[in-house]
C-alpha positions, 0 to 999 in steps of 0.5 A, a space after each residue: 894847610 895848603 902851603 901858602 908862601 905868597 908875599 903881600 907887598 905894600 909900598 916898600 913893605 913885604 909881608 909874608 903870612 907866617 912861616 909858609 904855613 898857610 894856603 898855597 896860591 896854586 890852590 886858586 885853580 884847584 878844587 881838591 888839592 893833595 900836597 905833601 906835608 898836609 896837616 904836618 903839625 899832627 906829626 910833631 909827636 906827643 910826650 917827651 918820653 917818645 920824643 926823647 926816643 926819636 918818636 919810636 912809640 907805636 908799639 910802646 905807649 902805656 899811658 894816655 899818649 897812646 891815643 896819639 901814637 896808637 889808640 890800640 895801645 890804650 889797653 896797656 894803661 897801668 892806672 885807672 885814670 891817666 893824663 899827660 900835658 906837654 909843652 915845647 917851643 920850636 925854632 927858638 921859641 917862635 912856634 909853640 906846641 901844646 898837648 894834653 891827653 886823658 884816658 880811662 877804662 870803660 870796663 875790663 876790655 875797653 878804654 876811651 881817651 881824648 887828645 888836644 893839640 895846638 901848634 901856632 905862631 902868635 903875635 905876627 905883625 901885619 905891617 901892610 898899612 904901616 906906610 901911607 900910600 899917598 904921602 909915605 908917612 909911617 903910622 905905627 898905630 896901624 900895625 895889627 897882630 894875628 896868629 897862625 894856629 892849628 888845632 886837633 881833637 882826637 877821640 879814641 876807643 880801644 878794645 882787647 881781643 882774643 888771643 891774649 895780648 891783641 888789641 885794636 883801636 881807632 881815633 875820630 879826629 876833628 881839625 881846625 886851622 886858622 890864619 887870623 881872620 884871613 882864612 880858616 879850615 875844618 877837617 875830619 878824619 879817622 885813624 886805626 891801630 892794632 897792637 900785640 904783646 907777647 913774652 916781652 915783644 911789643 908789635 904795633 901798626 898805626 894807620 893815620 888818616 886811613 880814610 884820608 882827611 879832608 880840610 875845607 878851607 874858607 878864604 877871605 879873598 878881599 883881604 888879599 886883593 888890596 895889597 897883592 902885587 901884580 901877578 900874585 894869585 889870590 887864594 880861593 876856597 879849596 879842599 885839601 886832602 891828607 893821604 894815609 900814613 902807615 907806621 909799623 913798630 916793634 920793641 923788646 924789653 930786656 931785664 938786666 942785672 941790678 934792677 936795670 932794664 933796657 927797652 929797644 924799639 924800631 919804627 918804619 913810617 911809610 908816607 903815601 903823598 909822593 916821593 920824600 927825602 928819606 932813606 927809602 924814597 920812591 914816588 908811590 911810598 917813602 919810608 923813614 926808619 927810626 930807632 929808640 932806646 930806653 934804659 931804666 933803673 928800678 922803674 924809677 929813673 930813665 935815660 933815653 936816646 933815639 935817631 931817625 929822619 935821615 935825609 940826603 943833605 947837600 953841604 957847602 962844598 956841594 957834596 951830598 951826605 946822609 944826616 939824621 935827627 938825634 934826640 936825648 931824654 930823661 925821666 922820673 916816675 914815682 907814685 903815679 907821677 911822671 916827669 919827662 924831658 927831651 932834647 931834639 935837634 930840628 935842623 939837619 944842617 950842622 952849621 945851624 944849632 937849632 935844638 928843641 927842649 920838650 917837657 911833659 908831665 903825666 899822672 896816673 891814679 887808681 889801680 887797674 887790672 890788666 894794665 901792662 907793666 913794662 916801663 913808665 
């Protein structure tokens, strides 16, 4: 959503509409708005396997999560039907992140998929009416609750092309975002991807929001006016634009002795919404590199690690240094069932111990000719 950090004051109560996730007061004078981090909930990741590898997956996905990471990779499905569910809680459980995906082939060359995402903060207390403005009395029965949530539906199509190992794919996505009864938005966008597999090498390119994604916000301004402080800008209806994001990925799998395998991969993610705090930082384009490793045994048990999101952080002594976001993961795959865990630290500040535990469950059934047998 447009970044909406306006605090609504009533008497001695100051109330903020949830974590800065909603409408920017600066949008009050703009009909079209291209902020940084627009629709950022779409970039949290999907599947504990990928999150345990530092979100390095554009060239690697072989299951239904490919609809999120790179729709072209759906042609790598090992099973005829594949589904994935994921649950994670961010910021000590304040933010709930849910994910579900399903994919199946249409024929020997074509695959379709569907993905659902929800990220939200529930049961936020609206305390604006807690204190009676006339006599100062407190009435707890006047507290109401609402949710701030973002939803997305992705419909995917992928097809194999010649030469062998080349696939293309696309997503059509519908977005719905709401801030209780105060504001909501509907959006639509397109993604496109390509992948090439050859002699153990995996190459992928994902273009998210390739046509830009538009969110049309509808705001109930009357619900803000009564409790807005003098000088506060009342948000109005606006259109928010999400600019394209490109992710280039490459991976290679090594066969090791005693039925061990090692999969090494790297992604370069380029954003076009302005200069960001990344390793390669510039006004037109900023680039965030990521690295991931997966070690498997007998195609049954997997250990993973990853690093990315390097940023320049200022410490308490006012010295700057580069810090990255690290992740660990593990997984088991047996008879089509996949259980994956990931642990990722969200905060780059070493003084803040904020970790996120991600759990995902996948299941593939039915044999499919032409799938890619590499890892789970």
